[in-house]
N, C-alpha and C positions, 0 to 999 in steps of 0.2 A: 415045562413053561420055563425055569430056570434056566435051564440051558439055552434056550433061545435067547433071552434077555442078556447073558453073560458074551453070546456071539456078537450080538447087534453093539454093545459097547466097544468089544475092540475092532469092528469093522470101521476104517477112515475112507472116506468120501476124497478122492484125489482131483481137485479142481484145476482146471486147465483154461489158458487163453490162446484161442485161435486168432490168428493178425493174418488181415490180408493186407499187404504191403505192396500199392499201387506204384512205386517207386522203383522196384526191383522185379517187378509182377511175380513174388512168390507166397505161398502160404507158410506160414510158422505157426506150431502149436508148443506153447511154453506152460512148463507144470508149474502153477500158483505153490509159492510155501505156504507151510501149515497157518502161520500168523495173518497170511492174506484172504481166508477163508471167510465168508461175510463181511468183506472190508467194503468200506464206500468207492464209489467210482474215481474220486480222485486219487484215494492211495492206490488203485490199479493202474491209474494213468501213469501216476508216478514211477511205478514197478515196470513199464513197458518205455516209459521213456528211459529209463536207467538201463535196460537193456539194449538201448542205441535206436528206437525208434522213433520218426517225428511224427505226432500223431495229426499233423495236415495230410499225410500221405498214406495214412492206414486207414482201416475198419476194422473193429476186433470185437471178441465174444465171448463172455465166459461161459461155461458150462462142465459137467462131469467127464 
């Protein structure tokens, strides 16, 4: 039981954002920095804009 709990504490879920970019007909997947895990939508959209995307020409989804 103790071994299982230690394993779970050291497991980090890597969150990603998949972006459907209609402007250039591409699908991109970006790994989120650890500090954005569980962040509000506004922070995630700020991250996306910072990567050079225009929110008006994309659809995006956060996932594991």
